C-alpha positions in Angstrom: 55.4 121.9 45.3 58.3 123.5 47.1 61.7 122.8 45.5 65.0 124.5 45.9 67.5 124.3 43.1 71.1 123.9 44.1 74.0 125.1 42.0 75.0 122.1 39.8 78.3 120.5 40.8 79.1 123.2 43.3 82.5 122.6 44.9 83.9 120.4 42.1 86.9 121.3 39.9 85.9 123.2 36.8 87.0 120.4 34.5 84.6 118.0 36.2 81.5 120.1 35.9 78.8 119.1 33.5 75.4 120.6 32.8 74.0 117.0 32.7 74.2 116.9 36.5 71.6 118.8 38.6 70.6 118.7 42.3 67.7 120.0 44.2 66.3 120.1 47.7 62.6 119.2 48.4 61.0 120.3 51.6 57.3 119.7 51.1 55.7 117.2 53.4 54.4 115.0 50.6 57.8 114.9 48.7 58.3 111.2 49.4 54.8 110.4 48.0 55.4 112.3 44.7 58.9 110.7 44.3 57.8 107.1 45.1 58.1 105.6 41.6 61.5 107.3 40.9 62.7 106.4 44.4 62.1 102.7 44.1 63.5 102.6 40.6 66.7 104.1 42.0 66.6 101.7 45.0 66.7 98.8 42.5 69.9 100.3 41.0 71.6 100.7 44.4 73.2 97.5 45.7 73.4 98.7 49.3 69.7 99.7 49.6 67.9 98.0 52.5 64.3 97.7 53.4 64.6 100.9 55.4 65.5 102.9 52.2 62.4 101.8 50.3 59.7 104.2 49.4 57.1 102.0 51.3 59.0 102.1 54.6 60.1 105.8 54.5 56.7 107.1 53.3 54.9 105.2 56.1 57.4 106.3 58.8 57.1 110.0 57.7 53.3 109.8 57.8 53.2 108.5 61.3 56.3 110.0 62.9 57.2 113.0 60.8 56.8 116.6 61.9 55.2 119.0 59.4 57.8 121.2 57.8 60.8 119.2 59.0 61.4 117.0 55.9 64.5 117.6 53.8 65.0 115.5 50.6 68.2 115.8 48.6 68.1 114.7 45.0 70.8 114.2 42.4 69.9 113.8 38.7 72.0 112.9 35.6 70.3 114.0 32.4 67.0 114.2 34.3 67.2 110.6 35.7 67.3 110.3 39.5 70.7 108.8 40.5 71.0 110.0 44.1 68.4 110.5 46.9 68.3 110.8 50.6 65.6 111.9 53.1 66.4 113.6 56.4 64.4 115.4 59.1 65.2 118.7 60.8 65.4 118.1 64.5 64.5 120.6 67.2 66.6 121.6 70.2 69.4 124.2 70.7 71.7 122.4 68.2 69.1 121.6 65.6 70.6 120.0 62.5 69.5 117.1 60.4 69.2 113.4 61.0 67.9 110.4 59.2 64.4 109.0 59.2 63.5 106.2 61.5 64.9 107.1 64.8 65.4 103.9 66.9 63.2 101.8 64.5 65.8 101.3 61.8 68.8 98.9 61.9 70.4 100.6 58.8 70.4 104.2 57.8 71.5 105.1 54.3 70.9 107.1 51.1 70.5 105.8 47.5 73.1 106.1 44.8 73.0 104.6 41.4 75.7 101.9 41.2 76.6 103.0 37.6 77.8 106.4 38.7 78.0 106.2 42.5 81.2 108.1 43.1 80.2 111.1 41.0 76.6 111.0 42.4 78.1 111.0 45.9 80.2 114.1 45.1 77.1 115.9 43.8 75.2 114.8 46.8 77.8 116.1 49.2 77.9 119.4 47.4 74.1 119.7 47.7 73.8 119.0 51.5 72.4 122.1 53.1 75.1 122.5 55.8 76.5 126.0 55.3 76.1 127.8 58.6 78.2 127.1 61.8 75.1 125.7 63.6 74.3 123.2 60.8 75.1 119.5 61.2 74.0 116.1 59.9 74.1 113.1 62.2 73.3 109.6 60.9 73.0 106.6 63.2 73.3 102.9 62.3 75.3 103.3 59.1 76.7 100.0 57.7 80.4 100.3 56.8 79.6 99.6 53.2 76.6 101.9 53.0 76.2 104.3 50.1 76.4 107.4 52.3 80.0 106.3 53.2 80.9 107.6 49.7 79.3 111.0 50.6 81.2 111.1 53.8 84.5 110.6 52.0 83.6 113.4 49.6 82.5 115.8 52.3 84.8 118.8 52.5 83.6 120.1 55.9 84.0 118.8 59.4 83.4 115.1 59.8 83.5 112.5 62.5 83.0 108.8 62.6 82.1 106.7 65.7 81.2 103.1 66.3 77.5 102.4 66.8 75.4 99.3 67.4 76.8 95.9 66.8 75.2 93.9 64.0 75.7 90.2 63.3 75.5 88.2 60.1 75.4 84.6 58.9 75.8 83.1 55.4 72.5 82.1 53.9 73.1 78.4 53.5 70.9 75.4 54.4 70.5 74.6 58.1 72.7 71.5 58.0 75.6 73.6 56.7 75.0 76.4 59.2 75.2 73.9 62.0 78.7 73.0 61.0 79.8 76.4 62.4 78.9 75.3 65.9 81.0 73.3 68.3 80.2 69.5 68.4 77.9 69.3 71.4 76.1 72.6 70.6 75.6 71.4 67.0 74.2 68.1 68.3 71.8 69.8 70.6 70.6 72.1 67.8 70.1 69.2 65.5 67.9 67.5 68.1 65.9 70.7 68.5 65.5 71.0 64.7 64.3 67.4 64.5 61.7 68.0 67.3 60.4 71.0 65.4 60.1 69.0 62.1 58.2 66.3 64.0 56.0 68.6 66.0 53.5 69.2 63.2 54.0 73.0 63.2 52.4 74.5 60.1 54.1 77.6 58.7 51.8 79.8 56.5 52.9 82.8 54.5 50.8 85.9 54.7 49.3 87.8 51.7 49.3 91.6 51.6 45.5 91.5 52.4 46.2 89.3 55.5 49.0 91.5 56.8 46.8 93.7 59.2 45.3 90.7 60.9 48.7 88.9 61.1 50.5 91.9 62.5 47.8 92.5 65.1 48.4 88.9 66.3 52.2 89.5 66.1 52.1 92.4 68.5 49.6 90.7 70.8 51.9 87.7 71.0 55.0 89.9 71.3 53.5 91.7 74.4 52.6 88.4 76.0 56.1 87.0 75.3 57.9 90.0 76.9 55.3 90.9 79.6 57.4 89.8 82.5 60.7 91.1 81.1 59.5 94.4 79.7 58.6 95.3 76.1 60.0 98.3 74.1 57.6 101.1 75.0 57.3 102.3 71.4 56.0 99.0 70.3 52.9 99.5 72.4 52.0 102.8 70.6 49.2 103.1 68.1 51.4 105.0 65.7 54.0 102.1 65.6 51.2 99.6 64.9 49.9 101.8 62.1 53.3 102.3 60.6 54.3 98.6 60.9 51.0 97.5 59.2 51.1 100.1 56.4 54.8 99.6 55.5 54.7 95.8 55.8 51.6 95.4 53.6 53.3 97.4 50.8 56.6 95.5 51.3 54.9 92.1 51.2 53.2 93.1 47.9 56.5 93.8 46.3 58.6 91.0 47.8 60.4 93.2 50.2 59.2 91.4 53.3 57.5 88.2 54.4 55.2 87.5 57.3 54.9 83.9 58.6 52.3 82.6 60.9 53.0 79.4 62.9 50.1 77.1 63.8 50.3 74.1 66.1 47.2 71.9 66.9 45.0 74.5 65.2 46.2 77.4 67.4 48.2 80.4 66.2 51.2 80.5 68.5 53.8 82.7 66.7 54.1 85.3 64.0 57.3 86.8 62.5 58.3 89.6 60.2 61.3 89.0 57.9 62.7 91.9 55.9 64.2 91.0 52.4 66.6 93.1 50.3 69.2 92.1 47.8 72.2 92.3 50.1 70.7 90.6 53.2 67.6 89.6 55.0 66.7 90.1 58.7 64.1 88.9 61.2 62.8 92.3 62.3 60.2 91.5 64.8 58.3 88.4 66.1 55.8 87.4 68.7 55.5 83.9 70.3 53.1 82.6 72.9 54.9 81.8 76.2 53.3 78.3 76.0 55.2 77.5 72.9 58.5 77.8 74.7 57.5 74.8 76.8 57.2 72.7 73.7 59.7 73.8 71.1 62.9 75.9 70.5 61.3 79.2 69.5 64.5 80.8 68.3 65.3 77.7 66.1 61.7 77.7 64.7 61.6 81.3 63.7 65.2 81.5 62.5 64.6 78.3 60.4 61.6 79.9 58.6 63.5 83.2 58.1 66.5 81.1 56.6 64.2 79.2 54.3 62.6 82.5 53.1 66.1 84.0 52.5 67.3 81.0 50.6 64.2 81.0 48.4 64.8 84.6 47.6 68.4 84.0 46.6 69.7 86.4 49.2 73.3 85.6 50.2 73.4 86.8 53.8 70.9 86.7 56.7 71.4 89.5 59.3 70.6 89.1 62.9 70.3 92.9 63.0 71.2 94.9 66.1 71.8 93.4 69.5 73.8 90.6 71.2 71.0 88.5 72.6 71.9 85.0 73.7 69.7 83.3 71.1 71.7 85.0 68.4 75.1 84.0 69.8 74.3 80.3 69.6 74.8 80.5 65.8 78.3 81.9 66.1 77.6 84.9 63.8 80.1 87.2 62.2 80.1 90.6 63.9 80.3 94.0 62.3 79.5 97.2 64.1 77.4 99.9 62.4 78.8 103.5 62.5 77.6 106.9 63.4 78.5 109.6 61.0 78.6 113.3 61.8 78.8 116.0 59.1 79.6 119.7 59.9 80.2 122.7 57.7 83.6 124.0 56.6 85.3 126.4 59.0 83.9 126.9 62.5 81.3 124.2 63.3 80.3 124.6 67.0 77.2 122.5 66.6 79.0 119.6 65.0 81.8 119.9 67.6 79.3 120.0 70.5 77.4 117.0 69.2 80.7 115.1 68.6 81.7 115.9 72.2 78.4 114.6 73.5 78.8 111.4 71.6 82.3 110.9 73.0 81.0 111.6 76.5 78.2 109.1 76.2 80.5 106.4 74.8 83.0 107.0 77.7 80.1 106.6 80.2 78.9 103.4 78.6 82.4 102.1 78.6 82.8 102.9 82.3 79.5 101.2 83.2 80.2 98.1 81.2 83.8 97.6 82.4 84.1 99.0 85.8 80.6 98.5 87.3 80.7 94.7 87.1 84.0 94.7 89.0 82.6 97.1 91.6 79.6 94.8 92.1 81.9 91.8 92.5 84.0 93.7 95.1 80.9 94.7 97.0 79.6 91.1 96.9 82.9 89.8 98.1 82.9 92.3 101.0 79.4 91.2 102.0 80.5 87.5 101.9 83.5 88.3 104.0 
């Protein structure tokens, strides 16, 4: 085991220091495995923890995507009990630095802080972050505005920057008839007709046991590829490592109630499979696959969303998240919108790496803004010229 002790309560006023608080850095590749039990115990005491912060998800991701020697785990303990934890990876390239686990596969990046002592644990965590050299930085994508790591960001005494990131959307977890009241009259009426058609179609929804997960997810990916074949599928979803990670993490999550997999049968044929993530704060439909033929018969979005909503209500979860993206099938529900954030931490004093990365983020955002605002107008002008 490779551990690195960090000076307890470094950077805090003398009167706030206490020998009960200790921090350490773990860099061994199996650190997440050895910490699994403590990790999930802490996750249960952190109200902001999502599926992506569970031991099952992070261990699986690291096994299939991690680079040997690149793991950095920050731990905070109070009288020996784990009250703060976060896993990061060292990234290559000229600027290096740290980033969160998950890359583009996560909708929410965060750390874990015990709710009973979150502010103090955040201060200890900030003091333990290994960002002391000018070329050090930590960049976290897809951070919810109320995430635990926001407390660390506020405690950070070095350079820091906050940017907007992907837009996420949310709905209250209420029965479907109440949810339809959010919609305009004609839209609500059409949705009710579609829901009645689903109810009368004879579709059978079956929940999947942990033992059935591999077979179910194999079908999910097969249907997912068929569904998006003509419109293009996310390349990573076609890789063997994604399939292994998805299967391994989902089986563990289903076993503990952290996820649900539904299979939809119609006339004896499996036509759709979905994966719903479940955590105390909100649920989310993470991935699904539906046979193109099903689209001709039923409202696929209404079918899958209805099953996810039922699962969310049964679990007593107050909010259902539509996760990242602004697809049309999400907008029909008139969801509440709240963008995630990108947080950038740099050391005290000169921080060229953090400054360069912050500048790169600003440049990318300016380019995106230009393309999304001016390009449509340019296309309209060119089309008008051709018509003239």
